[in-house]
C-alpha positions in Angstrom: -12.7 -27.1 4.8 -13.6 -24.2 7.2 -13.1 -20.8 6.0 -11.1 -19.8 8.9 -8.7 -22.7 8.8 -7.8 -23.4 5.1 -4.3 -22.6 4.2 -3.8 -19.1 2.6 -2.7 -19.5 -1.2 -2.4 -16.1 -3.1 -2.4 -17.4 -6.4 -5.0 -20.1 -5.8 -7.8 -19.7 -8.5 -10.5 -21.1 -6.2 -9.7 -18.3 -3.8 -10.2 -15.5 -6.4 -12.8 -13.7 -4.2 -12.7 -10.0 -2.8 -10.7 -9.3 0.3 -13.7 -8.2 2.1 -15.5 -11.6 1.7 -12.3 -13.5 2.8 -11.7 -14.6 6.3 -9.9 -12.5 8.9 -6.8 -14.2 8.7 -6.5 -14.4 5.1 -7.7 -10.6 4.7 -4.7 -9.6 7.0 -2.3 -11.8 4.9 -3.5 -10.1 2.1 -3.1 -6.5 3.2 0.3 -7.5 4.8 1.4 -8.8 1.2 0.3 -5.7 -0.5 2.1 -3.4 1.8 5.3 -5.5 2.0 5.3 -5.1 -1.9 4.6 -1.1 -1.5 7.4 -1.2 0.9 9.8 -2.9 -1.3 8.8 -0.8 -4.4 9.7 2.2 -2.2 13.2 0.7 -1.3 13.8 0.1 -5.3 12.7 3.5 -6.0 15.0 4.8 -3.3 18.1 2.8 -4.9 17.1 4.0 -8.2 16.9 7.5 -7.1 20.3 7.5 -5.5 21.9 6.0 -8.7 20.4 9.0 -10.6 21.8 11.5 -8.1 25.2 10.0 -8.1 25.6 9.8 -11.8 25.0 11.9 -15.0 21.5 10.4 -15.2 20.0 12.7 -13.0 20.5 16.0 -14.8 20.0 14.4 -18.0 16.3 13.4 -16.7 15.9 16.6 -15.2 16.8 18.1 -18.8 14.1 16.0 -20.4 11.1 15.8 -17.9 11.8 18.7 -15.6 9.3 21.0 -17.0 6.9 18.3 -18.4 4.5 18.2 -15.6 1.6 17.0 -17.9 3.6 14.0 -19.0 4.0 12.8 -15.6 0.4 13.4 -14.6 -0.9 11.6 -17.6 1.3 8.7 -16.9 0.4 8.4 -13.5 -3.5 8.3 -14.6 -2.8 5.9 -17.3 -1.0 3.4 -15.1 -3.3 3.8 -12.4 -5.9 2.7 -15.1 -3.7 -0.4 -16.0 -3.0 -1.4 -12.5 -6.8 -1.7 -11.9 -7.1 -3.7 -15.2 -4.3 -6.0 -13.8 -6.0 -6.3 -10.4 -9.5 -7.4 -11.6 -8.5 -9.5 -14.8 -7.0 -12.3 -13.1 -3.7 -11.7 -14.6 -1.0 -14.0 -14.0 1.8 -13.4 -11.2 4.4 -13.0 -13.6 2.3 -10.2 -15.4 1.3 -8.5 -12.2 5.1 -8.4 -11.1 6.2 -7.1 -14.6 3.5 -4.2 -14.2 5.1 -3.3 -10.7 8.7 -3.4 -11.8 8.1 -1.4 -14.9 6.0 1.4 -13.2 8.7 1.6 -10.5 11.0 2.2 -13.2 8.9 4.8 -14.9 7.8 6.7 -11.8 11.4 6.8 -10.6 12.2 8.9 -14.0 9.4 11.5 -13.1 10.3 11.7 -9.3 14.2 12.3 -10.1 13.4 16.0 -11.3 11.7 16.8 -7.9 14.6 15.3 -5.8 17.1 16.9 -8.1 15.4 20.6 -7.4 15.3 20.1 -3.9 18.9 19.2 -3.9 19.8 22.3 -5.3 17.0 24.2 -3.8 16.8 23.1 -0.5 18.0 19.5 0.4 15.9 19.5 3.5 12.7 19.5 1.4 13.5 15.8 0.8 13.3 14.6 4.5 10.3 16.8 5.1 8.4 15.6 2.1 9.1 12.1 3.2 7.9 12.4 6.7 4.7 14.1 5.5 4.1 11.4 2.8 4.3 8.8 5.5 2.0 10.6 7.9 -0.5 11.5 5.3 -0.4 7.9 3.8 -0.8 6.5 7.3 -3.6 8.5 8.4 -5.4 8.1 5.2 -5.1 4.4 5.4 -5.8 4.3 9.0 -9.0 6.2 8.6 -10.1 3.9 5.5 -9.5 0.9 7.9 -11.2 2.4 11.1 -14.2 3.9 9.4 -14.8 1.0 7.0 -15.9 3.5 4.5 -16.1 2.3 0.6 -14.6 5.3 -1.4 -14.9 3.8 -4.7 -17.5 6.6 -5.4 -14.5 8.9 -6.0 -13.4 7.2 -9.2 -15.0 9.5 -11.5 -14.4 12.6 -9.6 -10.8 11.9 -9.2 -10.4 10.9 -13.1 -12.0 14.5 -13.7 -10.0 16.2 -11.6 -6.9 14.6 -12.8 -7.8 15.8 -16.3 -8.4 19.3 -15.1 -4.7 19.5 -13.7 -3.7 17.8 -16.9 -5.0 20.6 -19.0 -3.6 23.3 -16.6 -0.2 21.7 -17.2 -0.8 21.4 -20.8 -1.8 25.1 -20.8 1.5 25.9 -19.1 3.4 24.1 -21.7 1.6 25.9 -24.6 1.3 29.5 -23.2 4.1 29.8 -21.0 2.6 30.4 -17.6 4.1 28.9 -14.6 2.5 26.2 -12.5 2.7 27.7 -9.0 1.2 27.1 -5.6 -2.1 26.3 -6.6 -1.5 23.7 -8.9 0.9 21.9 -6.3 -1.7 22.1 -3.6 -4.3 20.7 -6.1 -1.7 17.8 -7.2 -1.2 16.8 -3.5 -4.9 16.8 -2.8 -5.4 14.7 -5.8 -3.0 12.1 -4.8 -4.6 12.1 -1.3 -8.0 11.3 -2.8 -6.3 8.5 -4.9 -4.9 6.9 -1.7 -8.2 6.9 -0.2 -9.8 5.6 -3.3 -7.2 2.9 -3.7 -6.9 2.0 0.0 -10.7 1.3 -0.1 -10.8 -0.6 -3.3 -7.7 -2.7 -1.8 -10.0 -3.2 1.3 -13.3 -3.7 -0.3 -13.1 -4.7 -3.9 -9.7 -6.5 -4.8 -9.7 -10.0 -5.3 -7.2 -11.6 -3.0 -4.9 -13.0 -5.7 -4.3 -9.5 -6.8 -1.9 -8.3 -3.7 0.9 -7.4 -6.4 -1.5 -5.1 -8.4 -3.0 -3.6 -5.5 0.5 -2.6 -4.4 1.2 -1.2 -7.8 -1.8 1.1 -7.5 -1.0 2.5 -4.2 2.7 2.8 -4.6 1.9 5.2 -7.7 0.0 7.6 -5.5 2.6 7.7 -2.7 5.5 8.2 -5.1 3.3 11.1 -6.6 2.2 12.6 -3.3 6.0 12.4 -2.3 7.1 14.2 -5.5 4.5 16.8 -5.2 4.9 17.7 -1.7 8.6 18.5 -2.5 7.3 21.3 -4.9 4.5 22.5 -2.4 7.1 22.6 0.4 9.2 24.8 -1.8 6.8 27.3 -2.7 5.9 27.7 1.0 9.4 28.1 2.0 10.0 30.7 -0.8 10.5 33.7 0.9 
């Protein structure tokens, strides 16, 4: 059967090849499925944050994780690694969905302190951070698509940069210095790098059966970018 006309089946074992090698119609359907799942993850995250902020769960989370930047950063790096393993291992759909659902729940816990902080400090920061997150993500995604550049070479650099920020956060926990503007700017830059890298990974190296794991990867970077933008904007607006 001609590659351009065969029916798209995202879970077909026989179609477990890279998206870059797929026919145009299959590639577009694959990307559509990835970003539909990302959008669904964002909606679920929004619902969870609303639940936290309208109950006592939010203040409880803030008390536990409000200052544990190192835990959130380490969790992001670990889940990004797990997501890539799921994507390239040919994991079953059920396992991929379980990974996505679990990470949305975990990420909602780490995002909650930033939202609660914004509500207490300046509620406008939430809308500003959301707008910037969408704008930055859209611009970076468009750049990858239009330039067709493969950013997979960023993998080791991003890992080392993440470990450096993790070390700074750990130092803050042990030695008591504050994580300020430069740390937030570094975290935002790191997340932008991850969006470039993961979008390129989806475009060039991800099997067409791994749209759920692909959504897991880029969802995490988008959520973390939003969180760190809230803190960055708070520092920039602090007179």
